[in-house]
N, C-alpha and C positions, 0 to 999 in steps of 0.2 A: 045179424041184424045191425045196421050202422048206428053207432052211438051218437045221436044228434045232440044230446045235451052237452056232451063233451065238446062237440064242434061249436056249439053256440057259445059255451063259456070261453073257448079259445078266441073266437072272433071278438067277443066283447072285451076280453082282456087286452087284446092287441090294440084296440081303439083307445083304451085307457093308457096303456103303457107307452105307446109311441110318442105322444106329446111330452111325457115325462123324460124319455130318452133324449129328445131334441133339446129340452131345457138343460139337461145335464151336459150335453155336448157343447152347447153354446157357452155354458159356464166354464167348461174346461178350456175352450179356445180363448175366452177372455183372460183366464189365468195365464195362458201361454203368452199372450200379448204383453204382459207385464202391467205394472200399476199405471193407471191413467188418471188418478185423482189429481185435480189441479191443472190438468193439461187440456187445452181446448183443441177440438178436432180441426184439421186443416180444411179451410173453406176454399172457395173458388174452384178453379179447374186447371188441369194440365191436359195436353194431348200431343200426339206425334204429328209431325208435319214434314214438308219437304225443305230443301236448303233455303228457300225464299220465304217460308212461312205462309205460302198460299193455300195449302191444303189444311183442312181441319179434320182431325181424327182420320187421317189417311191411313187406314189400317193395313194396307197392302203395299209393299215396296219391292222393287226389283232387286236391290242390293242392300246389304247391311249399312253401307256407308251413306245411303240416301236418307237415313232416318234421323230426324232432328226433333227436339222437344221445345215446346213453348208453353208459356203460361199467361194468363190474363184474359180479359173478356174478348171473345171473338165476335160478339155482336153487341149492339147498343144495349146498355143496361145490365149486361152479364157481369158477374162477379169475377175478379181476378184473384190470384194468390195474394195472401196478406204480405205486406212488405216484411222483409227479413232475409236471413241467409239459410240456404237449403243444400242438402245432399241429394244425389240421384244414383240409382243403380239399375242394372238390367239382369233379370233372372228368367227362368222358364216360367210358364203360366202358374203353376202351383207354388212357386217361390221356393222350391227345394234345391235348385242348383243356381249358384251365383255365377253369372257369366261376365260380369265386369271385374275381371281379374288382371287386366293388363296395366292397370294404374292404381295409384293410391286413392283412398277416399277423398283426400284433400284436393286432388285434381278434378273431382266431380262436385265441387262446391260452387254454387252460384248465388247471386244476390238479386232479390226482387225489389224494385222500386216502382211506386205508383201502379202496383198490380201487374208489372211486366218484368221479364228477366232483363237485368241491366248489364251484368258482367259475369264472367266465368273465371274461376281461379285456375292457376297453373297453365301449362301449354299443351296438355295432352289432347284436349278436345277442341276441334275447330268450331268457330261460330260465325254467323253472318248477320247483318242487319235484317230486321223484319221489314222487307220492302213492301209487303202487302199492306200493313197497317201504318208504315212510315215511322215507327218508333219501337224501341225494345230490340232484342236480339233473339235468334234461334240458335240452339246449341246442339252439335252433333253428338249422338249417343255413342258412336264408335270411338274406341275399340271395345268390342265385347265378343265373347266366344259363341260357338254354334249352340243352338238350343237342342236339348234331347227330344223335344216335342216333334213327333213325326210330321205334323202339319206345318212346321217351321214357325210356330207362334212364340212370341217373346212377351215379357211384361217389364215395363219401366215403372220405377218407384221414385217418389219424391217425398222427403220429410224435412222438417225444420231441424237444423243442427242441434237445437236444444232438446229435441226428442230422440236423437240418435243414441242408441244404447247397444254397443257392439256385442254384448253377451245375451241379448234378448231379441225377441221378435224374429223377423226374417233377415238374418245377417245384419242386425242392428236397426232395421226398419220395423217399427210397430205398426201393424196394419191399420189400426183405428186412428193412428196419428199420421198417416201417409196418404198421398194421392197416387193412384196407379192408372195405367192405360196399357192395353194390349195392342200388339201389332204383329204383322206377319211379313216375312221376307221370302221371296220366291226361291232365290238361290242361296244355298248354304255356304257362305264365305267365311273365311277365318282371317284374322290379321297376321301379317308377316312383316318382319323387320330386317333390314339390311344395315349392318354397322361396319364402318371402316375406322380402325383405330390407327391414328397417325401421330407421329411425334410433333412437337411444337415447331421444329425446324421446317416442317412441311406445311403444317396448318397455318403458319403465319406468312406464307408466301402471298404476295398481294393478288396475283392473278390466278391462283390455283383453284380448280373446281373438282369436285368429286362426284362420280356418277356410278350407278349400277344399271346394267343392261340385263333384262330378264324376259323370259317367254315361257310358254307352257309346252308340254310334249303333245304332239299332234294326235297320236293314237292312244295315249294313256297307257302305253305298254313300256315299262322300264327296260325291257330286254332289247328294245330298239331305240336308237338315238334319232329322234324325229322332232327337233325344235321347230316351232312355228315361226315363220317370217312374216312381217319384220319384228324385230325385238323391240321391247318397250324400254325407253330410257327414263330413269328417275334420278334426280339430283339429290345428293345427300347434304344435309344441313347440320350445323353444330348442335349437339344435344347435351353434352356434359364432358367433364374431364375425369379421367380415371388414371391417377398416378402421373406417369410421364406422357400419357397419351391424351389427345383430344379426340373425342368420339363423335363421328359424323353419322347421321341416321337418315334412313328413308323408310317410310311406312306405306304399305299397300295391303291389298287383300287378294286371296286366291280361293278358288272353289275347293272345298274340302274333297280329299281323295284324288286331287289332280297331281300331276308331276310337273316340276318346273326346272329351268336352267337359268344360271345367272353368272355374271362376271363383273368385277369392279374395274374402274379406270379413272385416271387423272388426266387433266388437260391444261393447256395454256402455259403454265410455268415450265412444264416438261410433260412428256407423254409417258404414261405407264399403264399397262393393261394386265390384269391378273389372268390366271388360268380360268377356263370355263368349268363351272361346277354343275353337277346334275347327272341324270335326272334325280330329283329329290321329291319324295312323297310328302304332300301337305296333309298331315293326319291330325293335327291339333292346332289350336290357336296360340298365337304369341311366339311362334318359332323365330329365333334370331340367328341370322347368318352373319357371323363376325369374322373379320379378316384383318390381320396386321400385315401391311405390306412388308415384304422381306427387305431388310437393310443390308446393303452390300458391305463386304469387308474391303476396306481401302488400305493400300500399303504405301508408305512413304520410305524412300531410300536416299541416303546421302553417301556418295562415293568421294573420297578425299585422298589426294596424293601429295605428300605422304600424310598418314594419319597423325594427329597431335597426341602425343603421349599423355595418358591419364585424363583425357578430356571426356566430356559427356555430350552426347548428340541428341537433338530433339527436333520434332516437327510440331507446329502449332497451327491450328485452324479455327476459323470462326464462320458460323453460318450467316448468310445474308438473304434478304428478300429480293424480289424481282427489281426493286427500285434502288438497290445498293445500300440498304439500311441493315446494320447488324442485327442479328437475332440472338439474344442472350450473350453470354461471355465466351471466352476463347477456351479451346480444349487442347491439351498437350499430349503428344504421343512420344514416349521415350523410344529412341532408336537403339535398341539393345542387342539385336541379332546381327552378328558380324560374319560376313562372307568376304574373305580377302580384305580389301580396304573399303568395303561397302557396309554401312550401318543402316538397318531397316527396322520398322515397326508398323503395326497395323491398328486400325480402329474401324468400327461399324459406322458408316456415314451414308446418309441419304438427304439430299437437298442441294443447295447452292453454297459453295464454300470458297473462301480465300485463305491462303496458307503461307507459312514461312518455315524456314529451317533456322536453327540456331545452335550455338556451341557454348558450353560452360567449362571453365577451368579456373580455379577449383569449383566444386559444386556450388551453385548459387551465384557465381560470378560469370556473367555473360561476356564472351570475348568476340563474338561475331554473330550477326543475324542477317539473313538474306533479305532482299527486297520481297515485297508481298507478291505472291503468285496467284493467278486466277483472274476473274471468277471461273470456277469449274462447276458444272451441273452434273449431279450424280442422281439419276432417277432410281427409285426403288426397284429391286429385282434385276438389276443389271450387273455386269461384270466391269467395274471401273478400271481405268488404266492405272498403272503404278506410277506414282509421282516420283520421278528420279531427278536428283540434283547432283551436280558435279562441281568439285572444287579442285583446282590444280595449283601448281607452284612453278616458279622460275628461280633458278639459282645459278651461282657462278663464283668466281674468285676475282678479287682485286689483287694485282700482282705487280712487282717491279720488273719491268721488261728490260732486262739488261742489254739485250742485243737489238731492241727496238723493232722486232719483226712482227709485233702484234699478237704472237702466239705465246701461250704459257708453256715454256719449255722446262725440262727437268732441271732442277736446281734453282729456278727463279722463285724467289720468296714472295709470300703473300704480304699484303699491306693492311694492317689493322686500323680500325677507327676511321674509316673513310665513309662518307655519306653517299649512298646509292639511291637514285630516284627512279620511281616507276610511273609511267604515263599509260593511260588507256585511251585508245582511239586516235590520239594525235601525239606526236613527239614534243609538242610545245604546250605552253600553258602551265597550270598548276599540277604537280604530280599528285596521283591518288594515294601514294604511299611513299615513305622513305624508310630506309633502314641503315644500320651501321655495320661495317664488316667486322668479323671476329678477328682475333689476333692473327690467325692464319690467313686472313683475307677473305674467308668464305662469307657469302651473303645469300639470303633466300627470302622471297616473297611468297607467303602462303595464302590460302583461302581465296584464290582467284577464280572468278567465273569466266564463262566463255567471252572471247573478245580478242582484240588486237592490242598488243602491248609494246612499249618501248622502254629501254633502259638508258640512263645517263648517270653521270657522277657530278658531285660538287668538287671541282678541281682545287687542289691546294697550291699555294704559291710555290713556284719553283718546279712544279711537276707538270709534265705534258703527256697527253694520252698518245699511246701508240695504236690503240684500237679506234676504228672509225665510230664516232658517236653521233647520234644515239644508236644503240643496238636495236634493230627491229626492221620491219614489224615481226613480232613474235606472236604467232596465232595459237590461241587455246580453243579447242573445239567445243561444241555445245553438247555432244553426245558421248563424252568420255572425260575421265579425269586423267590428266597427264602430269608427269614430273619432268619439266624441261630444265636440263642441266647444262653446264659448261658455257654459260653466257659470261665469259671472262672479259675483264677490262684491264688492259696493260697501261702502265705509266713509267716514265723515267724522270729523274730529278733534275739533271743538268739543264740549265738554260741553253748551254752550247754543247755540242757533241762533235768530237773529231774522230774521224776514222780514215783508214786507208782502203783503197780498192784495187791497188796494183794495176794501174792503167785500165781499171774497170773490167779486168779479167778476173779469173779466180786466183786464190791468194797470191801474194807477192811472187813475181816471176823468179824462177831460179836463174842464176847466171853463172857463167864459168869464171873461175879464178885461176889465173895463170901467173905463177911466180917465176921470174927469171933472175939469174945472177945480177946483182947490182954493180955499178961501177965503183962502189965503195970498196969492193974486195972483202977480205976477211970472212968470206963465206956467207955474206948477207944476200938476201933476195928482195927484189922489189916486185910490186904488183903491176902486171901489165895485162890488159884484156881489151879485146875489141867489142865487148858486150857490157858497156857500163850500165848501172842501174837506172831505172826510170819509173816513177810512180806518181800518183795523185794524192794530194793531201786535201781532205774534205772537212768542212765546218758546216754543221747544221744548226740553224737557229729557229726556234718556235716562238710565236708571239701573236698578238692581236693584230688583225689586218688594219693597215693604215698607220700603225705606230712606227715612229722612226727606229732604225736599227743601225748600229755600227759594230763591225767585227774587226778586231785587231789580232792578226795571227802572227805569232813569233815563230820564225823558222829556225831550224837547227844551224848553229854557226859551225864554221870549220873548227874542228876540235880533235884532240888526241883520242885515240880509241881507248876506252877505259879498260878493255880486257887485255891490252898488251902494253908492256912496259917498254915503250919505244918512243922517244920524243920525235922521231922522224916519221911515224906512221900517222898520217893526218887524213881525216875525212874531208873531202872537198865537194862542194855543191855547185852545179852549174844551172843557173836559172835560164830558161829558154829565151833566146834572143840576145840577152846581154847580162850584165851584172845586176840589173834591176828586174823585178818581177813583172812580166807582161802577160804571161799565159794564165789568166784568171777568168773564170766564168761563174755567173750566178744563175740559178734555176729556181723556179717557183714551185717545185714539187719533187717528190721522191718516188722511187720504185724499189721493189725488193730485188736484190741481186739474184741472178740466175743460179749462183753458187750457194745462196743462202747465207744467213748469219749477219748480214749487214745491208745497208741501203745504197742505192746508186741514184744519181739525179734523174728526174724525168726530162729526157732530152727535148721533149716537145714544148717545154715551158722555160725556154732560155729568156731571162729578163736582164741580161748583163747590161744592156743599153740604159736601163733605168737606174743603175747604181754608179756611184763614183768610186774609182779604184785608184789608190796611190800606194807607192812603195817607198821605203827608206832608201837613202842613197847607197847604202852598202848592200841593199837587196835582201836583208835578213828579216824583214817584216813587211806586211802588207795590210792596208786598211780598206775595208769595203763599207760604204755608207749608202743608205737609201731608206725606203719604207717597206714594211712587211706587206706582201701581196695578199689578195683575198683568200689564198689557200692557207695562210698562216705559217708558211714554211719558206725559209731562205736557205738554199743549198749552194754553198760556195766550194769550188774546186780550184786547186792550185797545182800546176804541173811542175815537178822537180826532177832533175837528173843529178846523179852523184858519181864521184870517182874517188880513188884512194891514191895517195902518194906516200912515199917513204919506203922504208925497207924493214925486213924482219930477219931474225936469225933463221937458220935452217929449221931448227926445232919449232920456232914460232910459226914459220910458214907451213910446216907440216901439220901443226895442230889447229891452224886457222879454219874456222867453219862458219862464223856468223858475226854480225855486229848489229847495233841498233841506232835509230835516230830518235830524238826526243823533240816533240812539238808542244806548243802551249798556246791557248787562247784564254786570256784572263787567268783564272785560277785552275782552269781545266788543262791537264796535260796528258799526253799519250806517247808511249814508246812503241816504235815500230821495229820489230826484228827483221833483218835482211838475211834471208836464207841463201846459201851459196852451194855450188858444186865445185869441189876442188879437184884440179887436174894434177898429174905428177909434176914435180919440180923440174924445170928445164935446166939442164947442165950447161 
């Protein structure tokens, strides 16, 4: 039998107990919300709206980024939020899951004036003017994460900053002191961030722009690569600085559980495109795709011929923007790796640079610096060229050219403390460098860049060059370091030089000596020959073109032979034509003798008619007067014949082999040996 009493009692008890349980539950909820004594509830209203503030309580939105919040009266006479400063947050409907996790609470702080939202703190949330009412603003709730609610429902909370209590309520928002509004989003989107971390040398370029191109996978299958065309381009903007990097950011949203592709690139200042990344699964909110563009390794090298002993080598570069303005200070690269005579060093560089090379000796004392090179553009992720620089040298000897042939021969000594001048581009003007010869006559110009060079000397009084000056052009290439040697410069001291040329053939002609018995008897022999000697006596004078010149040549008189003790053995001279000198010629140039070792006149430059020629009555001297021609050379030739008279003993005749003539011009004198071939004595 059913126990009705018990059933009745149960029913009555439930009716009594249920209100009591409700009261207890309300009390518990109130205790969770925290103390509220002295705090006034938030009055007025908030609601979600569109980006223009046109919709009121528009609870259904296509995308999460379409949801904005506004406060204030939406119709005449309605109450707005009290003036003050407020926080907002987005959660799921019951307030168990905080979805506003992508920014700080201070970035969700706004101010209400005259019952309407007036401004929003920070730069995380976009805002627009409330164009519907013509005053106030509307604030975007984005970014926030996806709701766990299967219906796609969210809740927005607003509380006064004075009521915010981080350790109480719903993530610091006490329900009784907050305003809330629910809304729904059709598509579950999550925020996504792309960040490009670049150095200051790139971020400060005037025209540079940063972008990300992205798209979704067409079939949602990560096993197949199926990006949807066209790709979407988003421009990254400066967000913050992290150490040596400036961070540029782009924010967007993607549907949860979709797959995406993306790549970064830069434009304008130079072009750089990253690799393409993806497919990537969008499985949570706030994913950040970060990339630091790869910075290339740049090498500088300096090749020098010859290297400078105990020197230190460096490269120095500075970043510049697109307008030629420096970015930051300079950077030094020690060139410490040596391969043969090349010194190199490397640094990681991306941007626009200008650079120099320099040398120190001793450390800290700069002895050379190149001109500034560049500008050179080095995009990230590229393989830059090696910056090569070459330094060459030119060297030679300053020497006393004893035989005046212009060549440094064995035995010819160097001349120390002479000034050597170096010209670049032109042999005239101001030299780019001067140096002094060492004691042995050596000189060298170091640290020379590519170009055309010329050498000259500062001539000392009494000295005349035998090398055609200036020496050049001497070409130094642009693609190698070279050591150019043997650029020798010859000089001789005498203002006058006298030489013989043996009738301008090779050395003095040999002639026969025939001794026959003399009419003196006593076994003496006299010289008799049908081949008398004949040669030319030369005087060379150097000077400045146009200056007057006088040459007085003293010819050898008839004299006893110094080698034989015989008062009757006399050297006789016959001057062509008569007892006076008439066979004299003047030339304005010189040529190398085909036999080597001395000069001969340049026959094509006979200037005898321009000079006055006189001889002494006895024919033993001649004077040549005129002006030095444009060549700077006066070459005088005097033709002389000679004969011997007298007699020798048989022994003297048998030993006779040679004799000498002595000539002089001023203080300069020269002895000429006359070589002979002796035939048997004639009986």
